[in-house]
C-alpha positions as protocol buffer text, in pm:
chain_id: "A"
residue {
  index: 1
  type: UNK
  ca { x: -7014 y: -499 z: 5006 }
}
residue {
  index: 2
  type: UNK
  ca { x: -6910 y: -777 z: 4760 }
}
residue {
  index: 3
  type: UNK
  ca { x: -7262 y: -928 z: 4640 }
}
residue {
  index: 4
  type: UNK
  ca { x: -7197 y: -1340 z: 4720 }
}
residue {
  index: 5
  type: UNK
  ca { x: -7425 y: -1444 z: 4450 }
}
residue {
  index: 6
  type: UNK
  ca { x: -7209 y: -1307 z: 4181 }
}
residue {
  index: 7
  type: UNK
  ca { x: -6883 y: -1523 z: 4286 }
}
residue {
  index: 8
  type: UNK
  ca { x: -7109 y: -1807 z: 4289 }
}
residue {
  index: 9
  type: UNK
  ca { x: -7012 y: -2069 z: 4021 }
}
residue {
  index: 10
  type: UNK
  ca { x: -7273 y: -2330 z: 3993 }
}
residue {
  index: 11
  type: UNK
  ca { x: -7230 y: -2657 z: 3766 }
}
residue {
  index: 12
  type: UNK
  ca { x: -7483 y: -2640 z: 3478 }
}
residue {
  index: 13
  type: UNK
  ca { x: -7490 y: -3028 z: 3395 }
}
residue {
  index: 14
  type: UNK
  ca { x: -7711 y: -3052 z: 3747 }
}
residue {
  index: 15
  type: UNK
  ca { x: -7934 y: -2813 z: 3641 }
}
residue {
  index: 16
  type: UNK
  ca { x: -7948 y: -2925 z: 3271 }
}
residue {
  index: 17
  type: UNK
  ca { x: -8277 y: -3155 z: 3356 }
}
residue {
  index: 18
  type: UNK
  ca { x: -8505 y: -2850 z: 3400 }
}
residue {
  index: 19
  type: UNK
  ca { x: -8514 y: -2647 z: 3136 }
}
residue {
  index: 20
  type: UNK
  ca { x: -8544 y: -2958 z: 2902 }
}
residue {
  index: 21
  type: UNK
  ca { x: -8869 y: -3044 z: 3139 }
}
residue {
  index: 22
  type: UNK
  ca { x: -8985 y: -2652 z: 3064 }
}
residue {
  index: 23
  type: UNK
  ca { x: -8745 y: -2461 z: 2786 }
}
residue {
  index: 24
  type: UNK
  ca { x: -8888 y: -2143 z: 2902 }
}
residue {
  index: 25
  type: UNK
  ca { x: -8664 y: -2130 z: 3210 }
}
residue {
  index: 26
  type: UNK
  ca { x: -8332 y: -2211 z: 2985 }
}
residue {
  index: 27
  type: UNK
  ca { x: -8263 y: -1824 z: 2953 }
}
residue {
  index: 28
  type: UNK
  ca { x: -8344 y: -1782 z: 3304 }
}
residue {
  index: 29
  type: UNK
  ca { x: -8111 y: -2099 z: 3467 }
}
residue {
  index: 30
  type: UNK
  ca { x: -7812 y: -1909 z: 3633 }
}
residue {
  index: 31
  type: UNK
  ca { x: -7568 y: -2199 z: 3570 }
}
residue {
  index: 32
  type: UNK
  ca { x: -7669 y: -2201 z: 3184 }
}
residue {
  index: 33
  type: UNK
  ca { x: -7656 y: -1806 z: 3145 }
}
residue {
  index: 34
  type: UNK
  ca { x: -7267 y: -1812 z: 3303 }
}
residue {
  index: 35
  type: UNK
  ca { x: -7170 y: -2142 z: 3126 }
}
residue {
  index: 36
  type: UNK
  ca { x: -7291 y: -1933 z: 2791 }
}
residue {
  index: 37
  type: UNK
  ca { x: -7131 y: -1662 z: 2869 }
}
residue {
  index: 38
  type: UNK
  ca { x: -6822 y: -1923 z: 2779 }
}
residue {
  index: 39
  type: UNK
  ca { x: -6934 y: -2111 z: 2493 }
}
residue {
  index: 40
  type: UNK
  ca { x: -6772 y: -2104 z: 2128 }
}
residue {
  index: 41
  type: UNK
  ca { x: -6978 y: -1949 z: 1881 }
}
residue {
  index: 42
  type: UNK
  ca { x: -7095 y: -2248 z: 1734 }
}
residue {
  index: 43
  type: UNK
  ca { x: -7288 y: -2318 z: 2024 }
}
residue {
  index: 44
  type: UNK
  ca { x: -7448 y: -1934 z: 1967 }
}
residue {
  index: 45
  type: UNK
  ca { x: -7558 y: -2081 z: 1559 }
}
residue {
  index: 46
  type: UNK
  ca { x: -7661 y: -2380 z: 1690 }
}
residue {
  index: 47
  type: UNK
  ca { x: -7906 y: -2296 z: 1928 }
}
residue {
  index: 48
  type: UNK
  ca { x: -8005 y: -1991 z: 1688 }
}
residue {
  index: 49
  type: UNK
  ca { x: -8122 y: -2207 z: 1422 }
}
residue {
  index: 50
  type: UNK
  ca { x: -8258 y: -2458 z: 1611 }
}
residue {
  index: 51
  type: UNK
  ca { x: -8502 y: -2202 z: 1793 }
}
residue {
  index: 52
  type: UNK
  ca { x: -8599 y: -2090 z: 1429 }
}
residue {
  index: 53
  type: UNK
  ca { x: -8637 y: -2412 z: 1277 }
}
residue {
  index: 54
  type: UNK
  ca { x: -8832 y: -2552 z: 1577 }
}
residue {
  index: 55
  type: UNK
  ca { x: -9095 y: -2364 z: 1767 }
}
residue {
  index: 56
  type: UNK
  ca { x: -9257 y: -2418 z: 2043 }
}
residue {
  index: 57
  type: UNK
  ca { x: -8883 y: -2529 z: 2268 }
}
residue {
  index: 58
  type: UNK
  ca { x: -8867 y: -2797 z: 2069 }
}
residue {
  index: 59
  type: UNK
  ca { x: -8497 y: -2662 z: 1963 }
}
residue {
  index: 60
  type: UNK
  ca { x: -8420 y: -2563 z: 2304 }
}
residue {
  index: 61
  type: UNK
  ca { x: -8489 y: -2962 z: 2393 }
}
residue {
  index: 62
  type: UNK
  ca { x: -8270 y: -3040 z: 2159 }
}
residue {
  index: 63
  type: UNK
  ca { x: -7996 y: -2762 z: 2198 }
}
residue {
  index: 64
  type: UNK
  ca { x: -8012 y: -2920 z: 2557 }
}
residue {
  index: 65
  type: UNK
  ca { x: -7975 y: -3330 z: 2420 }
}
residue {
  index: 66
  type: UNK
  ca { x: -7669 y: -3163 z: 2269 }
}
residue {
  index: 67
  type: UNK
  ca { x: -7538 y: -3034 z: 2600 }
}
residue {
  index: 68
  type: UNK
  ca { x: -7585 y: -3268 z: 2798 }
}
residue {
  index: 69
  type: UNK
  ca { x: -7307 y: -3507 z: 2525 }
}
residue {
  index: 70
  type: UNK
  ca { x: -7074 y: -3331 z: 2773 }
}
residue {
  index: 71
  type: UNK
  ca { x: -7137 y: -3588 z: 3027 }
}
residue {
  index: 72
  type: UNK
  ca { x: -7054 y: -3811 z: 2796 }
}
residue {
  index: 73
  type: UNK
  ca { x: -6776 y: -3652 z: 2603 }
}
residue {
  index: 74
  type: UNK
  ca { x: -6439 y: -3399 z: 2663 }
}
residue {
  index: 75
  type: UNK
  ca { x: -6561 y: -2991 z: 2605 }
}
residue {
  index: 76
  type: UNK
  ca { x: -6310 y: -3027 z: 2322 }
}
residue {
  index: 77
  type: UNK
  ca { x: -6438 y: -3269 z: 2156 }
}
residue {
  index: 78
  type: UNK
  ca { x: -6809 y: -3221 z: 2144 }
}
residue {
  index: 79
  type: UNK
  ca { x: -6699 y: -2830 z: 2093 }
}
residue {
  index: 80
  type: UNK
  ca { x: -6522 y: -3016 z: 1729 }
}
residue {
  index: 81
  type: UNK
  ca { x: -6792 y: -3171 z: 1672 }
}
residue {
  index: 82
  type: UNK
  ca { x: -7070 y: -2885 z: 1710 }
}
residue {
  index: 83
  type: UNK
  ca { x: -6855 y: -2702 z: 1487 }
}
residue {
  index: 84
  type: UNK
  ca { x: -6863 y: -2908 z: 1210 }
}
residue {
  index: 85
  type: UNK
  ca { x: -7196 y: -3021 z: 1240 }
}
residue {
  index: 86
  type: UNK
  ca { x: -7250 y: -2602 z: 1175 }
}
residue {
  index: 87
  type: UNK
  ca { x: -7003 y: -2597 z: 899 }
}
residue {
  index: 88
  type: UNK
  ca { x: -7117 y: -2860 z: 757 }
}
residue {
  index: 89
  type: UNK
  ca { x: -7511 y: -2706 z: 801 }
}
residue {
  index: 90
  type: UNK
  ca { x: -7618 y: -3028 z: 981 }
}
residue {
  index: 91
  type: UNK
  ca { x: -7770 y: -2799 z: 1243 }
}
residue {
  index: 92
  type: UNK
  ca { x: -7871 y: -3039 z: 1567 }
}
residue {
  index: 93
  type: UNK
  ca { x: -7844 y: -3372 z: 1743 }
}
residue {
  index: 94
  type: UNK
  ca { x: -7838 y: -3555 z: 1390 }
}
residue {
  index: 95
  type: UNK
  ca { x: -7562 y: -3335 z: 1267 }
}
residue {
  index: 96
  type: UNK
  ca { x: -7345 y: -3379 z: 1607 }
}
residue {
  index: 97
  type: UNK
  ca { x: -7379 y: -3739 z: 1687 }
}
residue {
  index: 98
  type: UNK
  ca { x: -7231 y: -3783 z: 1264 }
}
residue {
  index: 99
  type: UNK
  ca { x: -6928 y: -3622 z: 1311 }
}
residue {
  index: 100
  type: UNK
  ca { x: -6852 y: -3722 z: 1696 }
}
residue {
  index: 101
  type: UNK
  ca { x: -6732 y: -4078 z: 1590 }
}
residue {
  index: 102
  type: UNK
  ca { x: -6478 y: -3944 z: 1315 }
}
residue {
  index: 103
  type: UNK
  ca { x: -6328 y: -3738 z: 1628 }
}
residue {
  index: 104
  type: UNK
  ca { x: -6213 y: -4102 z: 1735 }
}
residue {
  index: 105
  type: UNK
  ca { x: -6135 y: -4297 z: 1423 }
}
residue {
  index: 106
  type: UNK
  ca { x: -5906 y: -4562 z: 1610 }
}
residue {
  index: 107
  type: UNK
  ca { x: -5568 y: -4620 z: 1497 }
}
residue {
  index: 108
  type: UNK
  ca { x: -5406 y: -4996 z: 1446 }
}
residue {
  index: 109
  type: UNK
  ca { x: -5103 y: -5098 z: 1374 }
}
residue {
  index: 110
  type: UNK
  ca { x: -4929 y: -5250 z: 1058 }
}
residue {
  index: 111
  type: UNK
  ca { x: -4807 y: -5563 z: 1067 }
}
residue {
  index: 112
  type: UNK
  ca { x: -4539 y: -5497 z: 799 }
}
residue {
  index: 113
  type: UNK
  ca { x: -4418 y: -5145 z: 890 }
}
residue {
  index: 114
  type: UNK
  ca { x: -4548 y: -5133 z: 1292 }
}
residue {
  index: 115
  type: UNK
  ca { x: -4695 y: -4773 z: 1153 }
}
residue {
  index: 116
  type: UNK
  ca { x: -5019 y: -4662 z: 1294 }
}
residue {
  index: 117
  type: UNK
  ca { x: -5256 y: -4679 z: 1017 }
}
residue {
  index: 118
  type: UNK
  ca { x: -5591 y: -4574 z: 1025 }
}
residue {
  index: 119
  type: UNK
  ca { x: -5895 y: -4857 z: 935 }
}
residue {
  index: 120
  type: UNK
  ca { x: -6019 y: -4865 z: 595 }
}
residue {
  index: 121
  type: UNK
  ca { x: -6261 y: -4616 z: 535 }
}
residue {
  index: 122
  type: UNK
  ca { x: -6610 y: -4659 z: 419 }
}
residue {
  index: 123
  type: UNK
  ca { x: -6491 y: -4685 z: 22 }
}
residue {
  index: 124
  type: UNK
  ca { x: -6289 y: -4934 z: 134 }
}
residue {
  index: 125
  type: UNK
  ca { x: -6522 y: -5132 z: 281 }
}
residue {
  index: 126
  type: UNK
  ca { x: -6804 y: -5058 z: 2 }
}
residue {
  index: 127
  type: UNK
  ca { x: -6531 y: -5219 z: -266 }
}
residue {
  index: 128
  type: UNK
  ca { x: -6531 y: -5532 z: -67 }
}
residue {
  index: 129
  type: UNK
  ca { x: -6876 y: -5567 z: -35 }
}
residue {
  index: 130
  type: UNK
  ca { x: -6932 y: -5524 z: -399 }
}
residue {
  index: 131
  type: UNK
  ca { x: -6662 y: -5758 z: -444 }
}
residue {
  index: 132
  type: UNK
  ca { x: -6903 y: -6040 z: -266 }
}
residue {
  index: 133
  type: UNK
  ca { x: -7172 y: -5946 z: -495 }
}
residue {
  index: 134
  type: UNK
  ca { x: -6998 y: -5993 z: -801 }
}
residue {
  index: 135
  type: UNK
  ca { x: -6916 y: -6362 z: -679 }
}
residue {
  index: 136
  type: UNK
  ca { x: -7257 y: -6411 z: -563 }
}
residue {
  index: 137
  type: UNK
  ca { x: -7392 y: -6283 z: -924 }
}
residue {
  index: 138
  type: UNK
  ca { x: -7146 y: -6498 z: -1073 }
}
residue {
  index: 139
  type: UNK
  ca { x: -7244 y: -6800 z: -914 }
}
residue {
  index: 140
  type: UNK
  ca { x: -7613 y: -6705 z: -979 }
}
residue {
  index: 141
  type: UNK
  ca { x: -7545 y: -6686 z: -1362 }
}
residue {
  index: 142
  type: UNK
  ca { x: -7398 y: -7012 z: -1367 }
}
residue {
  index: 143
  type: UNK
  ca { x: -7703 y: -7216 z: -1277 }
}
residue {
  index: 144
  type: UNK
  ca { x: -7945 y: -7004 z: -1453 }
}
residue {
  index: 145
  type: UNK
  ca { x: -7763 y: -7122 z: -1771 }
}
């Protein structure tokens, strides 16, 4: 006779809040254990690092906050963000959140060519800011004379 309980697959998102309140339950929650078998290696690396660096359940709580991002982002997108964070040594929620926007860089049409072009980068924006500052400084300098 088959054990019916082995065939049941529970949605981990439904149960994710319990281990957040009680991090000790994280290892024992069946939906999390089932999900964990399918996780990419980067998730395990991140969890291990958080546990080592944030004791007393704080690391597990932070990891659960990362898992909760599955409610807002696709698994593929979140897996890429976690992998990038781990690769760059940014082991935590802040590292994952840092990499998420880079996965959603919107494209815009170049008015001259009609081809997609990425938005200006931080470097270009800073150049424009520096030009504005230079104009301000030159006006200020003239007033001081």
